[in-house]
Structures are given as structure tokens and as C-alpha cells.
N, C-alpha and C positions, 0 to 999 in steps of 0.2 A: 461198698459205702464207701463215701469219703469221710476220712478219718483223720485229717486234719482240722485245729481250731474245736471240737463238739467236746471233749472233755466227759461231763453224766452223760452228757444225751447223743452222744455218742455211741456209749455203754452201753444204755438204756435202749437205745436204739435197735445196737446190733445182736440184747441180748432179745427183747423179744422176735427177731424176724426169726433166729436160733431155734427163739423156743414151739415157735408154732411147726418149727419143722424145716425150717426155708436155708437151702445153703447159701451164708454169706462172705463173698470177698471183701475183707476192708483193704483200700485200695486209699493214695499219699496223691495229694496236686498232683506231684511228680512224676507218680506213673501214669495217670491219666494225660499229661502233657505226652509221654514218653508212648503211648496209642495201646493204651488198656482198653481203652475204650471199644474199640474201632477194631480188634482181634487181634492186635499184632502183641509183642511179647504183653510192654512197658511196666517190666520189672528183672530186676533182678533173679528174683523165687521165682519167673516164669518164665523158662526159655521154647516154650512153642506156641505156635501160633493158636486162637480158642476164637471160639466162638462170641461174638458181640453179646452180652449180657442182656438181660430182656429190661434189666430196670435200673438206675442207678438212683439210689437212696439217697437223704443228704439229712444228717440230721440236723437238732439247733445246735446252739452255739454261738461265734461271734460272726457276720458272711463275709466284713471286709477283708475278716483275716483270710477264710476259706478263699474268697477270690485271690487273697494273694499266695497262697499257695498251691492254687490252680498258675498263676502265672499266664501269661500272652496266651501261650502256648495251649494249656490246658482249661483256659478257656473259649479254646477256640474249636475246641475236640469233645470238648462236651455240648456246644451247639452244633455240630459235626455228627457226633453219635445219635439228636435228637434230629437233626434231617434225616438222616436216613432208616429215623422207625422205632431210634430208644425210647425208651419211658425214662421220666425223673418224676420221682415222687420228694420234697421239699416241707420239713415241720420247721416250722418255726427260723431260727438263722438260717435253715435249709430253702424254709419258700423264699426270704430275704435277701439272697443270694442270685434268686433266681430272677427278682424285679430286672426294670430298668433304670438305670442311675445316671446323672449331671456326671458321673466318670464313667466312665464303660470299665476301670480296670474296679470297679466297685461292685461290679453282676456282671450275669453273665447275660441277660437283655432277655431270656427266651419273654419274659408276660413284657406287652406296655405297659402295666400299669405300676407305678411308683411305693415307697414304702412314705406312710405318712411320719408324720411326729403328734404329740403326743400334748392335749391343748397344755396341760402341766406332765410336770416330772414326774412326779406321784401317782397318773395314772398308769405310766410302762408298768408301776410296779403291783400286777394284777395277779393275781396264782388262785389255784384250785380248776373246779368244776362251771362251768356256765348253761346253763341252757339254749339253744338255742333252736332255728328254725330250721330245715333240712329242705333244699329242694326234688319235691319230685320230679319222676318220669326221666329223668336223664340214665345213662347207663352207671355214670362214677356215681348215683345219688347214695343212701345207704340203704342195706339191705331193708326193706320193709316197708318203702316212699315209695316204688316204682307205679305202682300201684293209688296209691294216695294222693290226695288233694295238697296241695302246695302248706307245708307248715307245719309238716312231721316232727316233732320235737322230740329231741336228744339231753344230753344231760353229757357234754365233751371237760377234758381239761386239757388246761392252757397252766402256762411258767414262763409268770414276765413273759407277753408275746409284745412283737412289734404289728402294727398294720396296715391296712395296705390302704392307697390312697385313690379311693372307684374313680372310673371317665368309664362315660359314652365306647366305649370300644369293642370293637365287632370281634368276636371270637373271643373273650373271659365269660366264661361262666360261674357265678355265685353259687358254689353249692350246697355254703352252708353260712345264713350270720347270726353273727349273736340276736338274745331280744332279753334274756334277764339274769343276774348271778346267781348259783343255785346256795346249794348251803353248804358245803367246803368253801363255800370262793373269800377270800381275804383281800386287802389294798395295803397291800407294803406289811405291817404286822396289825394289822387290823383285822380280825373276824367278822367281818359287814352282817352276818347275820345274828349276832348276837352283840346291835348296836342297835336299838329302836328309833322307826320313821320318824320319828319326832325331833330325837335326839341331831340326825343329818338333818335339818329343817331348819332349829337352831344355832350347828353347827356354820352352817351357811350364811344367817341373818346377820350373824357376830363375828363372824372370823373369812367369810366371802369365801369360800373354800366348801367346794360342792366334793361328797365323797361316795355318794348313791349310786356311782357307776354306771347311771342312766347316760351318760357318755358314749358306752357303750350300741348301745341301742344300734337293729337294725346295721349294723358295721359288716363287713363283706368277716369270715371269720376263713371258708375256703373256697379257693376256686381253680379250673382248670383251664384249660384252652392248648390249641394247634403248636405245634412250632417242627416248620414240614412235612416228611411226615408223622415225629414222634408225638405226641403227648407230653403235660406234663399236669400234673396235683402238687398246689401247694397249700398247705394249710399251718397257721396259727395257734394250731391245737394240735399236741403232742397224742397222735392219735396211741402209741404205742406204750403210755402211762399202763404200767401193769392193775391190772387187776379194774382197766376201765369198761364195763360193758358196752357200753355204745359206745363209742372211739377205737376198744380194740378188734368190735363186729365189721366198720365202717372199713379201717384197716387190713382187715382180709380177705374184703371184699375186693380194695383198690387192689390189691394184690393179683387177686384172679381174672379183674376189670382190664385192667391198665397192662400187665405184666404177663396173663395167664399162666399167674404161679397157682400151686394149688396149696396151702397152706394145709396142718393136721388139723388144725384145733382153731376154734372162733376166740379164743378169749387169748391172755398173757398171764399169767402166774404171777402172783404175787414178789417182789424181789424184797427179801429179808439179808439185810446187810449189816449183819450183826458179827456173829463170830464166826466166820470161815472155817472149813477145813480148808484146810495148806492142801497143795496139789503135786508141791514139790515134792520131788523124790527123796531129797538129804534137807533137812531141817538146820544143817549148819550153814548147806548156800544159800537156802533161804531167810537166814536170823534177819542182817538186815530190814529188810521188806517186814519180815512178825514184830523185826522193831519198831518201824514209822511206825506202822497200824494199830496198833498200841500206843503210841506217844499222841496218835492222830484223835483216836474214840476218847483216851483221855482229856485230851483238849476239846472235844463235843461237849465230854461229857461235864466240861467244870463252865463250858459257857452255857449250857444250858444251867444248870445251877443257879451261877449266879444272874438268870434269867436273859441270860444273851442272845439265848437261842433257845428256841423250840423244836420239839417233834411234830413232825406235820404228820410223815407220813413213815413206813419202813425202812424207804431207803432217799427218804431225803428229810433234813431241817431246813427249818424253817427261823432267822434268825431277826432282831431290830435295827429298820433303818441305819443305814450309814457302816454296820458294824461286816469284816470280810466272808459273811456266811458262803454266798457262791463259790467263793475257791475253797472253805474247807467241806464243801461237798462234792465239788471235786475231786479231791484229791480222795477225801477219805473211798466213794463212789471204784475209784483208779488203784487203789490198795488191795479193795474187797477181789477186784477183780482177778490180779495181778498173785498174788495168792492162791486164789480160786485156782488157776490154768495150770494144765503141766506145762515146764518153759521147754522148748522145740531146743533144737542142738543150735541154731542160730539167738535166739534170746542168752545159753548159756555163756555161748562165749562175749559177747554182747555184752553180760553183767558182770562176769570176770575183770571186764576191766574197768565199770565204771564204781561198781559195788562199794571201790573205800569209800570215792568220795558220798556217793549216796548215803550209805549211814555216816557220812560224821555234814553233809548236808540236814538232812533230819532230827539230827540231833540238834544241834542249833537253828534249824527250825521253829522244835519245840517247845524251846526255850523261850527265841523269843517271843512265839503267838501266844504263850499264857503268859508273859510277862506285858506282853500290846494290851489281851482279853483283861485281865484284872485292873489295867492302867485303868482302860477304858468305864468299867465300871464303878473305880471309885471319883472319875470325871465326876460321872453321870450323882452319882452319891454327894459329893460334894457343889455343886453346881448349885445349888438354892443360896448355899450360905458364903461358898468359900471357890467360886467361878472361876477363877484367871488360878487356882493352887495346882492343877493339871494344865499346865503349855499345851496348847491343840498340835501348836504347831509342831512341838513335838514328838508326839499324839501320829500326825500326817507324816511325819518322817518315818520314823517305824512304822507305819506299815507297809508307807509303798516301800521301804528296805522289804519288809518280810511276806506281800501281797501283792503286792503291784500294783496296776488301777483296776479298777473294777473292771473293765470294758476291753483290754486289750493286754491284761496280764504282767508280767512280770515279777521281780523277787526270787526273794528262795523258794517258794511256795511254783514255782511256774518250772524252773530245775528239779526239784522232785517230779512235778507233770509227767515232764519231758522225757526222761527215765522213765516213769513208773509205763507209761504208753506207748516206749518204746516196745519193753517186755511183751505189753500184752500184746500188741501188733505184729512183732516177731515168734507167737506164742499161736498166731491166730487157729490156727489149726487145731489146736484140744476147744472140746467140747466146754462150756457151760455148767 
């Protein structure tokens, strides 16, 4: 599984594969460039030649950053892997990575389709489950649809997805297309099922904004195709989402059909990011991690208390539009995972070098993020009567220093994430 630029989506996919009973090695783009997919060592941690893996899984996250991590050599290696019969399963950002791009440095060019822009930026901010129509009769179609008529209905999760730009291209098969929102579907921080249809119509008449989600209807959600002797499946649905029955059943079916793997079960269990039980043998050594987790959880609780964030799932917080909820989710999930993993020798050596810096960053970030979120709350409260009381430019600068760019990362939180995710990567042999 490609580890770069995945954050919470990489953790979720890795956890799902291991929960299904499969062995999954995390690899970085540099390792792939060095031959990790082609039976070469590809890593300082692997000194023996091995058989090529049956499947490369690329989780969600930023497709451009994943492509940058692969570099030209890595992108060439992925294409060579598929040409020789390898399999590719990409979710969301991993699907976008496999598409064709105007600049070949932005993706893999496995699929001739490109990524489409949304008519309105707000339309990208969709999350939750959607009803979809699955294509029947395909080997890679969802289980139970092989002998049925087209239009078999499923409920699949999407988490702020991109979308395909369909073309009349031979060889690309649509396995599922959007039908309509399901019960827990949100547009930004609006739960659509709780807003009457006549209100949507009034909003469109008054403000010229369509919030009905009808822009999704018939849009491709999951596609498949061949590249050389290999095959790919690209899904803007996160089929690895915990406790999503239709999605999980389809994921296990794809693993069987696409890569001849044999999952031990068909359901990904719930992911409870509550109070993890530390797996580190020495609490003193782990204390900076535990302190960072405590501070991050307190930050999330503070944001919920002030109606800036809200709990979407046991593993996910939603957020008011414009707030850095995605970055906070990334850090919280990474810290929970790192605390739950017994550190390897390599991880402990790395931690010895960075733990002091990590502790300093953690305290600095927590204090700054608390002040930023409360300032956002104050600005919201004062906006009707004193709209200029809180300087927006100052807030923007504070956000950039703490959280970086919403799409490209950066800021103090990026440094914390980099260290935490490196610990996870170095300790990946430990079980979740």
C-alpha cells in the first residue's frame, strides 16, 4: 500500500486490509521507484528479492502529492508493474492518481479518463453514504449482482470525493454510478435529509444555489479497466469504510477477483478512536505521544463544545465549512494508531532522535490551535454587530502557520504528522 500523502485514509485502508486477515506492507514512493513492486529489494528494510505483490492499494489523500512522492521513476515502475500483470486498487485520491492528466507528472496515466472539476466548489464537499446503481454481469461487479439485471442498488460511502470526466473510451467499464443521497449524506456541514425538499427549491429560487445533490445522478463512481496484462479498479467510494456492509462486501469481492487474495471475513469492524491502550512497553518513552494525543483530543472536544466541529462517526469529526477539521482528524487518527502500535527497534531509534522536538511542537501547536479556534468562534459571534472586530487576515495567517494549506498541507501540524506517521511506518509489522 502506497503510504505517502494518505493520512487518515491510509490508516483506514491499512487497518481494513489487516482486519480482513490480509498481510499488507506499507511502501513509500521512493521504494517503488527502487523496485519494490517488481520483485527487487526496493527498500533498505528488505534485502532479499521477493515475488511481485498481487496488488498495489493506493488509499485516499492528495493525488498530486502522491505523484510527487513517486517521482518519474516511481510512476514508471507502477506502469511496468501493471504491464506485467499487477493489480491496482485506488480509493478517492488513489483513483485520481491513476487518471490521465494534462501534466504527466501529476498522475500515472493508467486510465484514459481524466478528473473532472465540480460545477461549484461546494459540490466537492459531500460526505456520507449514497445510493448507487451497480453494473451487473461483470466479474468485478459487487457480489450478488452477477446474475441480476442492471441497476442493483447499493449504499456506498463517499468522503469529499473527486469525480471522473467520462469519455467514450473503449476499455473503461463503469461498475457503479451515483443514484441519490442516502440517509447520512451531508453537503459541507448541512445534513441534507434533515432539510425539506421545498426549502431546497426556495433556496435555489432565492439565491441561485442548487443544494439538492442532483448534480451527482448518473455520474460514474467506480470504474475498471486493463493496462498491459494488469487491471485496475478506481473507486471514488471508500469501500474500506468501517462497518459499511455493501462497501466492505464489495471490497472483499474485489480482493478475491482482482488479486486472488482470500479475506477471512466480509466486514470491516468499527474503528473506535477513543482512549487507546498504549502498546509501548515504556510509558516514559511514550509520554510525548500520549501528551500530544491528550492535547489533540482536548482540542477536538473544545471545537465540539463551541459548535465548530461535530462527531460524524467513531473515527471521524465533521467541521464547519472553512475550518481545519480534516487536518485535526489526520493528526488524531495518526496519534491513536502510533500509540496502539508496539514500536520496532527502528522506530525507537528514530523516536530517540525526534522526541524532544516533537514534544516542543506538540505544546506549541496545541496552544496556537486552541487560540485560533476560539478566535474563529469569537469572530462568528461578533460578525452581525462588529464584523471587523477580529481581523480576518490575522486569522488566515494564524491558520496557515498552524495548519498550512487545506489541500497541500504545511504548518506545525504537518511536522507533527510527519513524525507520527514515520513512527507508524517503521513499526508496521506490529498488529493493530
